[in-house]
C-alpha positions as CSV (number, residue, x, y, z in Angstrom):
1,M,106.6,120.0,104.3
2,K,103.3,118.2,103.9
3,S,101.8,120.8,101.7
4,V,104.8,120.4,99.4
5,I,104.3,116.6,99.4
6,R,100.6,117.1,98.6
7,R,101.4,119.5,95.7
8,L,103.8,117.0,94.2
9,T,101.3,114.2,94.7
10,T,98.7,116.3,92.8
11,L,101.1,116.8,89.9
12,T,101.8,113.1,90.0
13,A,98.1,112.3,89.8
14,L,97.7,114.5,86.7
15,T,100.5,112.7,84.9
16,A,99.2,109.3,86.0
17,T,95.8,110.2,84.5
18,A,97.3,111.2,81.2
19,L,99.4,108.0,81.1
20,G,96.5,105.7,82.0
21,A,95.2,105.5,78.5
22,S,98.6,104.6,77.0
23,V,98.9,101.4,79.0
24,L,95.6,99.9,77.6
25,A,97.6,98.4,74.7
26,S,98.4,94.7,75.2
27,T,101.6,94.5,77.3
28,S,102.0,90.9,76.5
29,A,102.0,91.4,72.8
30,M,104.8,94.0,73.0
31,A,106.9,92.6,75.7
32,Q,109.3,90.9,73.3
33,N,110.1,94.3,71.7
34,Y,111.1,96.1,74.9
35,G,114.7,97.0,75.3
36,Q,116.5,99.5,77.5
37,Q,118.9,102.4,77.4
38,P,121.0,103.4,80.5
39,I,120.4,106.7,82.3
40,A,123.4,108.5,83.8
41,A,123.4,108.0,87.6
42,D,123.8,111.7,88.3
43,R,120.6,112.5,86.2
44,V,118.1,110.3,87.9
45,V,117.2,109.6,91.6
46,A,115.0,107.2,93.4
47,I,113.1,108.8,96.3
48,A,111.1,107.5,99.2
49,E,108.2,109.9,99.4
50,P,106.5,110.2,102.8
51,V,102.7,109.7,103.0
52,S,100.5,110.4,106.0
53,N,103.1,112.2,108.0
54,G,105.7,109.5,107.3
55,R,103.6,106.6,108.4
56,F,104.5,104.9,105.2
57,Y,106.4,105.8,101.9
58,R,106.0,105.3,98.2
59,L,108.5,105.3,95.4
60,L,109.1,108.5,93.3
61,I,111.6,108.8,90.5
62,L,112.9,112.2,89.3
63,E,115.0,112.6,86.1
64,Q,116.9,115.5,84.6
65,L,115.9,115.6,81.0
66,S,117.6,118.9,79.9
67,N,120.1,121.3,81.5
68,Q,117.7,124.3,81.4
69,R,117.0,124.2,85.2
70,A,117.9,121.7,88.0
71,C,115.0,119.3,88.8
72,F,116.2,118.3,92.2
73,S,119.1,118.9,94.7
74,E,120.6,116.7,97.4
75,R,121.1,117.7,101.0
76,A,123.8,115.4,102.5
77,G,123.0,113.8,105.9
78,T,121.7,110.6,107.5
79,P,119.6,110.1,105.4
80,T,120.3,112.1,102.3
81,V,117.3,114.3,101.6
82,I,116.1,115.3,98.1
83,E,114.7,118.7,97.4
84,P,112.2,118.4,94.4
85,L,113.0,121.8,92.7
86,L,110.6,121.0,89.9
87,L,107.7,122.3,92.1
88,N,109.0,125.9,91.4
89,F,108.6,126.1,87.6
90,D,107.0,124.6,84.6
91,F,109.1,121.5,84.2
92,S,107.7,120.2,80.9
93,G,110.5,118.9,78.8
94,I,113.0,119.7,81.6
95,C,112.2,117.1,84.2
96,G,110.7,113.6,84.2
97,R,108.7,112.3,87.1
98,S,107.5,108.7,87.7
99,S,105.3,107.9,90.6
100,D,103.5,104.6,89.9
101,S,103.6,101.4,87.8
102,N,102.7,103.5,84.7
103,G,106.1,105.2,85.0
104,Y,108.4,102.5,86.4
105,S,108.8,98.8,86.7
106,V,111.4,96.0,87.2
107,R,113.6,94.6,84.4
108,V,116.1,91.7,85.0
109,G,118.4,90.4,82.3
110,N,116.4,90.7,79.1
111,E,113.0,90.3,80.8
112,D,110.4,93.0,81.5
113,L,108.9,91.9,84.8
114,S,106.2,94.6,85.1
115,R,103.5,91.9,85.1
116,R,105.2,89.8,87.7
117,Y,106.7,92.3,90.2
118,R,105.6,95.5,91.8
119,L,107.8,98.0,93.5
120,Q,107.3,99.1,97.1
121,I,109.1,101.1,99.8
122,T,109.1,99.4,103.2
123,R,110.6,100.4,106.5
124,R,113.1,98.1,108.1
125,D,114.6,99.3,111.4
126,D,116.4,102.6,110.6
127,N,116.3,102.1,106.8
128,L,113.8,102.6,104.0
129,V,114.1,99.6,101.6
130,L,113.1,99.5,98.0
131,I,111.9,96.0,97.2
132,A,110.2,94.2,94.3
133,L,107.3,92.2,95.5
134,P,106.0,89.3,93.5
135,G,102.4,89.3,92.3
136,A,102.0,92.5,90.3
137,L,98.9,91.0,88.8
138,P,96.6,88.3,90.3
139,G,98.1,84.9,89.8
140,R,101.3,86.3,88.4
141,G,104.7,86.0,90.2
142,S,103.5,84.5,93.5
143,D,106.1,81.8,92.9
144,L,109.0,84.3,93.0
145,P,111.1,85.6,95.9
146,V,111.1,89.2,97.1
147,L,114.0,91.2,95.6
148,E,115.8,94.0,97.4
149,I,116.8,96.8,95.0
150,G,118.1,99.6,97.3
151,R,117.9,101.4,100.6
152,S,118.3,104.7,102.4
153,N,120.8,105.5,105.1
154,G,118.3,106.6,107.8
155,V,114.6,107.6,108.0
156,A,113.0,111.1,107.9
157,N,109.6,112.6,107.2
158,D,111.0,114.0,104.0
159,F,112.0,113.1,100.5
160,V,114.7,110.5,101.2
161,K,117.2,109.3,98.6
162,I,117.3,105.5,97.9
163,T,120.8,104.3,97.0
164,L,120.6,101.3,94.7
165,D,122.3,98.0,95.7
166,P,125.2,96.7,93.6
167,G,124.1,95.4,90.2
168,W,121.0,97.6,90.1
169,Q,120.6,100.8,88.0
170,M,118.0,102.9,86.3
171,S,117.5,102.7,82.6
172,R,114.9,103.9,80.0
173,R,112.5,101.5,78.3
174,T,112.7,101.3,74.6
175,L,110.1,100.0,72.2
176,N,111.5,98.7,68.8
177,G,114.6,100.9,69.5
178,S,112.6,104.0,70.3
179,A,113.1,105.5,73.8
180,Q,110.1,105.7,76.0
181,S,109.4,107.8,79.2
182,H,109.1,104.6,81.3
183,V,111.9,104.0,83.7
184,Y,113.3,100.5,84.6
185,L,114.9,99.5,87.9
186,S,117.1,97.1,86.0
187,N,119.7,94.4,86.7
188,D,121.8,93.0,83.8
189,Q,122.3,89.6,85.4
190,S,120.1,86.8,84.4
191,L,116.8,86.3,86.3
192,E,118.0,82.9,87.5
193,T,121.1,84.6,89.1
194,V,119.1,87.4,90.7
195,I,116.6,84.9,92.1
196,A,119.4,82.6,93.4
197,Q,121.0,85.6,95.2
198,A,117.6,86.3,96.8
199,G,117.5,82.7,98.0
200,G,114.9,81.3,95.6
201,T,114.6,79.1,92.6
202,R,112.9,79.9,89.3
203,P,110.0,77.5,88.7
204,S,109.8,75.5,85.5
205,P,107.6,77.3,82.8
206,S,106.1,73.9,82.0
207,S,104.8,73.4,85.5
208,P,104.1,76.6,87.3
209,A,103.7,76.5,91.0
210,S,100.2,76.7,92.4
211,P,100.4,78.1,95.9
212,S,97.3,78.2,98.1
213,P,95.5,81.5,97.6
214,A,95.3,82.2,101.3
215,L,98.9,81.3,102.2
216,P,102.1,81.9,100.1
217,S,104.3,78.8,99.8
218,P,106.4,78.3,103.0
219,A,109.4,77.7,100.7
220,T,109.2,81.2,99.3
221,P,111.8,83.2,101.1
222,A,111.3,86.8,102.1
223,V,114.0,89.5,102.0
224,P,116.4,88.9,104.9
225,R,115.2,90.8,108.0
226,P,116.3,91.1,111.6
227,A,115.0,88.1,113.5
228,T,111.7,88.7,115.2
229,P,110.9,86.5,118.2
230,T,108.0,84.3,117.4
231,P,106.2,82.4,120.1
232,A,106.6,78.7,119.8
233,T,102.8,78.4,119.9
234,P,100.8,81.3,118.6
235,P,98.0,82.4,120.8
236,I,94.6,80.8,120.5
237,I,91.6,82.9,121.2
238,G,88.1,81.6,122.1
239,S,86.6,78.3,121.3
240,G,83.5,77.4,119.3
241,S,82.2,77.8,115.8
242,L,84.2,79.9,113.3
243,P,83.0,82.6,111.0
244,A,82.9,81.3,107.5
245,P,83.3,84.2,105.1
246,G,85.3,82.3,102.6
247,A,85.0,78.9,101.1
248,T,84.3,75.9,103.3
249,P,87.5,74.0,103.9
250,T,87.9,70.8,102.0
251,P,87.9,67.8,104.4
252,S,91.3,66.2,104.9
253,S,92.9,63.6,107.0
254,G,94.3,66.3,109.3
255,S,90.8,67.5,110.4
256,A,89.0,64.4,111.6
257,D,88.3,66.3,114.9
258,G,86.3,68.9,113.0
259,L,88.5,71.8,114.2
260,S,89.4,74.8,112.1
261,Y,91.9,77.6,112.7
262,Q,91.2,81.2,111.8
263,V,94.2,83.5,111.6
264,I,93.2,87.1,112.4
265,V,95.0,90.5,112.9
266,P,93.1,92.6,115.5
267,S,92.9,95.8,113.4
268,S,90.7,97.4,110.7
269,S,93.3,99.9,109.5
270,T,93.6,100.2,105.7
271,I,97.4,100.4,106.0
272,M,97.5,97.2,108.2
273,R,95.2,95.4,105.7
274,T,97.6,96.3,102.9
275,R,100.5,95.0,104.9
276,V,98.7,91.7,105.7
277,R,97.7,91.2,102.1
278,Q,101.4,91.3,101.1
279,V,101.7,88.1,103.0
280,A,98.2,86.6,102.5
281,S,96.8,88.1,99.3
282,D,93.2,87.2,100.1
283,A,93.1,88.8,103.5
284,F,89.8,90.7,104.2
285,L,87.9,92.6,106.8
286,T,85.3,90.8,108.9
287,D,83.5,91.1,112.2
288,V,84.4,89.1,115.3
289,N,82.4,89.7,118.5
290,G,81.3,93.1,117.1
291,N,84.9,94.2,116.3
292,R,86.4,94.7,112.9
293,V,89.4,92.5,112.3
294,I,91.5,91.3,109.3
295,Q,91.1,87.6,108.5
296,A,94.4,86.4,107.0
297,G,93.5,82.7,106.6
298,L,91.2,79.9,107.6
299,F,92.7,76.4,107.8
300,Q,91.9,72.8,108.9
301,E,95.6,72.1,109.7
302,R,97.0,73.8,112.8
303,N,100.5,73.8,111.2
304,R,99.4,75.9,108.3
305,A,97.9,78.4,110.6
306,D,101.1,78.4,112.6
307,Q,103.1,79.0,109.4
308,L,101.0,82.0,108.5
309,V,101.3,83.5,112.0
310,S,105.1,83.1,111.8
311,Q,105.2,84.8,108.4
312,L,103.1,87.7,109.6
313,S,105.2,88.0,112.8
314,S,108.4,88.2,110.6
315,Q,106.8,91.3,109.1
316,G,106.1,92.8,112.5
317,I,102.4,92.0,112.4
318,N,100.8,90.6,115.5
319,A,98.5,87.8,114.4
320,Q,96.3,85.5,116.5
321,I,94.5,82.1,116.0
322,I,90.9,81.5,116.8
323,E,90.2,77.8,117.2
324,G,86.7,76.5,116.6
325,R,84.5,73.8,115.0
326,R,83.1,74.0,111.5
327,A,79.7,72.8,112.4
328,I,77.1,75.3,111.2
329,P,73.9,75.5,113.3
330,S,70.5,75.1,111.6
331,P,69.1,78.4,110.4
332,S,65.8,77.5,112.0
333,S,67.3,77.1,115.5
334,P,70.5,79.0,115.8
335,S,72.6,78.0,118.8
336,A,73.7,80.3,121.5
337,G,76.5,82.7,120.6
338,T,75.5,83.1,117.0
339,Q,73.8,85.8,115.0
340,T,72.7,86.4,111.4
341,A,75.3,87.7,109.0
342,Y,74.8,89.0,105.5
343,Q,77.3,87.9,102.8
344,V,77.4,90.1,99.6
345,I,78.6,88.1,96.6
346,V,78.9,88.6,92.9
347,P,79.0,85.6,90.5
348,N,82.5,85.2,89.1
349,S,81.3,85.2,85.5
350,A,84.1,87.1,83.7
351,A,87.8,87.4,83.9
352,N,87.7,91.0,85.3
353,I,84.9,90.6,87.8
354,R,87.1,90.5,90.9
355,D,89.0,93.7,89.7
356,R,85.7,95.5,89.1
357,V,84.4,94.5,92.6
358,S,87.7,95.4,94.2
359,A,87.5,98.9,92.7
360,I,84.4,99.4,94.8
361,E,85.2,97.3,97.8
362,P,89.0,96.8,98.2
363,G,88.6,93.7,100.5
364,A,86.9,91.6,97.9
365,F,88.2,88.1,97.3
366,L,87.4,84.9,95.4
367,T,85.5,82.0,97.2
368,T,83.0,79.3,96.5
369,V,79.3,79.2,97.4
370,N,77.3,76.0,96.7
371,G,80.0,74.9,94.2
372,Q,79.8,78.2,92.3
373,S,82.8,80.5,92.0
374,V,81.9,83.9,93.3
375,V,83.6,87.2,94.5
376,Q,82.8,88.0,98.1
377,A,82.5,91.8,98.4
378,G,81.6,92.0,102.1
379,R,80.1,90.3,105.1
380,F,78.1,92.3,107.7
381,L,76.1,91.8,110.8
382,E,73.8,94.7,109.7
383,R,71.5,94.0,106.8
384,D,71.3,97.7,105.8
385,R,75.1,97.8,105.3
386,A,74.9,94.8,103.1
387,Q,72.2,96.4,101.1
388,Q,74.2,99.6,100.7
389,L,77.1,97.7,99.3
390,Q,74.8,95.7,97.0
391,Q,73.4,99.0,95.7
392,R,76.9,100.4,95.0
393,L,77.7,97.2,93.1
394,A,74.5,97.4,91.2
395,D,75.2,101.0,90.2
396,A,78.4,99.6,88.7
397,R,76.4,97.0,86.8
398,L,77.6,94.2,89.0
399,P,74.8,91.6,89.9
400,A,75.3,91.4,93.6
401,Q,73.4,89.1,95.8
402,I,73.0,88.8,99.6
403,I,73.2,85.5,101.4
404,E,72.1,85.1,105.0
405,S,74.2,82.8,107.3
406,S,74.9,82.3,110.9
407,A,77.9,84.2,112.4
408,P,79.3,82.9,115.6
409,V,80.7,85.2,118.3
410,A,84.3,84.9,119.4
411,S,86.4,87.0,121.8
412,V,89.1,89.1,120.3
413,P,91.2,91.7,122.3
414,M,91.4,94.9,120.3
415,P,94.1,97.6,120.2
416,S,94.2,100.2,123.0
417,T,93.4,103.9,123.0
418,P,93.6,105.5,119.5
419,S,96.1,108.2,118.7
420,P,95.3,111.9,119.4
421,S,94.9,112.5,115.7
422,T,92.2,109.8,115.4
423,P,88.7,111.3,115.1
424,S,86.5,110.5,118.1
425,P,84.9,107.0,117.9
426,S,81.6,108.7,119.1
427,I,80.1,109.4,115.7
428,P,76.5,110.6,115.4
429,R,74.5,107.7,113.8
430,A,72.0,108.3,111.1
431,R,68.3,107.8,111.8
432,Q,66.5,105.0,110.0
433,G,66.5,105.9,106.3
434,Q,68.7,109.0,106.8
435,L,71.5,109.6,104.4
436,T,75.1,110.2,105.7
437,V,77.6,112.5,104.0
438,V,81.1,112.8,105.4
439,I,82.9,116.1,104.5
440,D,86.6,116.1,104.9
441,P,88.3,119.5,105.4
442,G,91.9,118.9,104.2
443,H,94.9,119.7,106.4
444,G,94.6,121.6,109.8
445,G,96.5,122.3,112.9
446,R,100.3,122.4,112.3
447,D,99.6,121.5,108.7
448,P,98.4,124.6,106.9
449,G,98.2,122.9,103.5
450,A,99.2,125.2,100.6
451,V,100.1,128.8,101.4
452,G,99.4,131.3,98.6
453,I,99.2,134.9,97.6
454,G,99.2,137.2,100.6
455,G,99.6,134.3,103.0
456,L,96.3,132.6,102.2
457,R,96.2,129.3,104.0
458,E,94.5,126.3,102.5
459,K,93.4,124.9,105.8
460,D,91.3,128.0,106.6
461,I,89.5,127.9,103.2
462,N,88.8,124.2,103.6
463,I,87.1,124.4,107.0
464,T,85.1,127.5,106.0
465,V,83.7,125.8,102.9
466,S,83.1,122.5,104.8
467,R,81.2,124.1,107.6
468,R,78.8,125.8,105.2
469,I,78.3,122.5,103.3
470,Q,77.6,120.7,106.5
471,A,75.0,123.3,107.7
472,S,73.2,123.3,104.3
473,L,73.0,119.5,104.2
474,Q,71.8,119.3,107.7
475,A,69.0,121.8,106.8
476,Q,67.9,119.2,104.2
477,G,67.7,116.4,106.8
478,I,71.0,114.8,105.9
479,N,73.4,113.4,108.6
480,A,76.4,115.6,107.6
481,L,79.6,114.9,109.5
482,L,83.1,116.6,109.4
483,T,86.3,114.7,109.8
484,R,87.6,117.7,111.7
485,S,85.4,120.5,113.0
486,D,88.2,122.8,114.3
487,D,91.8,123.6,113.6
488,R,93.5,120.3,114.3
489,E,95.8,118.1,112.4
490,V,94.3,114.8,111.3
491,D,96.3,112.2,109.3
492,L,94.9,110.5,106.2
493,D,94.1,107.1,107.6
494,P,91.9,108.4,110.5
495,R,89.9,110.4,107.9
496,V,89.1,107.1,106.0
497,V,88.4,105.3,109.3
498,F,86.0,108.0,110.3
499,A,84.0,107.7,107.0
500,E,83.9,103.9,107.3
501,R,82.7,103.9,110.9
502,A,80.0,106.4,110.0
503,D,78.8,104.1,107.2
504,A,78.9,107.2,104.9
505,D,76.9,107.1,101.7
506,I,79.4,109.5,100.1
507,F,82.7,111.1,101.1
508,V,83.7,114.6,99.9
509,S,87.2,115.9,100.6
510,I,87.6,119.7,100.4
511,H,91.0,121.2,99.3
512,A,92.5,124.3,97.7
513,N,95.0,123.9,94.9
514,A,98.5,125.5,94.5
515,I,101.3,125.8,92.1
516,S,104.3,128.2,92.1
517,L,103.7,131.8,93.2
518,S,105.3,132.7,89.9
519,R,102.3,131.2,88.1
520,P,99.4,133.4,89.1
521,E,97.7,132.8,85.7
522,V,96.9,129.2,86.8
523,N,93.3,129.3,88.3
524,G,90.3,127.0,88.3
525,L,88.2,124.2,89.7
526,E,89.2,120.5,89.7
527,T,87.3,117.5,91.0
528,Y,89.0,114.2,91.5
529,Y,87.7,110.6,91.8
530,Y,89.3,107.2,91.8
531,S,86.7,104.4,91.2
532,S,83.0,104.7,92.1
533,G,83.0,108.5,92.5
534,L,83.0,109.5,88.8
535,R,79.3,110.5,88.6
536,L,79.5,112.3,92.0
537,A,82.6,114.2,90.7
538,Q,80.9,115.2,87.5
539,T,77.8,116.4,89.3
540,I,79.7,118.5,91.8
541,Q,82.0,120.0,89.1
542,N,79.0,121.1,87.0
543,A,77.0,122.4,90.0
544,V,79.9,124.6,91.1
545,L,80.6,126.0,87.6
546,Q,76.9,126.9,87.2
547,R,77.0,129.1,90.4
548,T,80.5,130.7,90.1
549,D,82.8,132.1,87.4
550,L,85.6,129.6,88.3
551,R,87.6,128.3,85.4
552,D,86.8,124.7,84.5
553,R,90.0,122.5,84.8
554,G,87.9,119.3,84.6
555,V,87.1,116.1,86.4
556,R,90.2,113.9,86.8
557,R,91.1,110.5,88.1
558,A,93.8,110.2,90.8
559,R,95.0,107.8,93.4
560,F,94.7,110.1,96.4
561,Y,94.8,108.1,99.6
562,V,91.3,109.1,100.8
563,L,89.8,108.2,97.4
564,V,91.6,104.8,97.0
565,N,90.9,103.6,100.6
566,T,87.2,104.6,101.1
567,S,84.6,102.1,100.2
568,M,81.8,104.5,99.4
569,P,81.7,106.9,96.3
570,A,84.4,109.5,97.1
571,V,85.7,112.7,95.5
572,L,88.3,115.4,96.3
573,V,87.4,118.9,95.3
574,E,90.1,121.5,94.6
575,T,88.1,124.7,95.0
576,G,90.7,126.9,93.3
577,F,94.3,127.9,93.4
578,V,95.6,129.9,96.4
579,T,98.5,130.8,94.2
580,G,96.2,132.1,91.3
581,S,95.4,135.8,91.0
582,E,91.7,135.2,90.2
583,D,91.1,132.4,92.8
584,A,93.1,134.2,95.6
585,A,90.9,137.2,95.2
586,R,87.8,135.0,95.2
587,F,88.9,133.3,98.4
588,R,89.1,136.7,100.2
589,N,85.4,137.4,99.3
590,P,83.1,135.6,101.8
591,D,80.2,135.7,99.3
592,A,82.3,134.0,96.6
593,V,83.5,131.4,99.0
594,N,79.9,130.7,100.0
595,A,78.9,130.4,96.3
596,I,81.6,127.6,96.0
597,A,80.3,125.8,99.1
598,D,76.7,126.1,97.9
599,G,77.7,124.7,94.5
600,I,79.3,121.7,96.1
601,T,76.1,121.3,98.3
602,A,73.9,121.5,95.2
603,G,76.0,118.8,93.5
604,I,75.7,116.5,96.5
605,L,72.0,116.9,96.8
606,Q,71.5,116.3,93.0
607,Y,73.7,113.1,93.3
608,L,71.6,111.9,96.2
609,N,68.3,112.8,94.5
610,V,67.4,115.1,97.4
611,R,65.1,118.0,96.3
């Protein structure tokens, strides 16, 4: 099942790359010309697509464009499961597939809300719920309520059908009367009516609401959920000075005693950070007592901290409060319980600075330093980690600076034993000045990945290639680590966590591609990147092509989980097609497989300037 999911995700990424250029035109300039055409309900389906073995889900929309072949089928049950038949043939002109905001958005009444709402699948008890979350773009929509659009009838680690709620349907976007491929989740009622049904009120255009950047307005209602018991008084941990990664709180009458309240979530999981930022948009990773935690907010008023804890608790997130005093010890004589921290900042000198920084370091947020607006990219207890981030930002032509400050120590209980699929926390550390490369052999264990001609298993190819790369890099004095060194199943998030804990300089994920067994003519090498990995991807692609006779299918941009959620330059290499007649023969030849691995190694060494 997971190999099917990954193949569909690969196809999705290719389409998203092709569509990316088309959305560069000014959406605001064209919004008034957008219309819609209805799509027959039996020709389109909304699907909750499982990611990371069903740990979370994303929205996928499939549409039957012609009657040549069926694009999907339904399997009745609790829940209803969708079989994506388009994996088995060339679906161009037959099927439509929308997998992200390039392909679908929300429309209510006569308003296109793509810049104010984003669509998301969330789990609620025994249902998967499709919701529209406010705030599709920074500063847009945070004054609107969450809208429920549809839900499943059960949960499964499979493609699950989402049934739309009454009043909602799917339609096609039109531009000046011409049909587009973009799909709307639409509701013909007025926006005021839909907002009222969700329990909110639409703000006046003349005086937009200005919620605190760290805490959504308490008056903004969430989608109704089963009540979650919330302690009358959220727990307070520790006492003393607080970390100050964000702006210094403005004095107020409620803080005469000098106390501040830091709301933290004891986790460093990328998925948990995403969930927290749905409630507190500026949440970020920080260090407390040597442990990585998510800071959701820092307040002078205890009631505001309590409100945020309550909001997080209503989403099933365990939050805690650290109480301390804002006094900052003199740098010349730091008090007991403090240590030096290194804050990496970029001056907020242009409208897109935060977006550019976030593409390299997802936890970046706006703050103020000495009265100047800046983007904080990270805060570390180790100077070398700060310098590594500063260099990555500099490579992207972002003028990053490092500011030293005092970081107090607080006590935070951390989660218990990690799951069996989590890589061992005992990670070999690099020597002083030694480079670290994390190599990620895709799939493993019960997950064979793609299975191709003659029963070729992707997982076997991935580990063989990865081990040779590791040995070659180690021979060059590089600290080369594998996310799995044997045949075991590892979910996506632990692979990312492994790379982050290792402080990797680069991350290289190794995979083998697949399409239908009826398409043996499809062969070749592809290398994917998301943000800071473009040059690494180009270097590896060229190095492999110079050492093999693989067909060149190009360097492509895609939102693969391990690329989006790693902070270092990261790439995913598809070393060939197990379903391709040329590539399958190559994979059965040990010398040819070694040539692929050696090409990837050469690309890595060239990128790292190792001779």
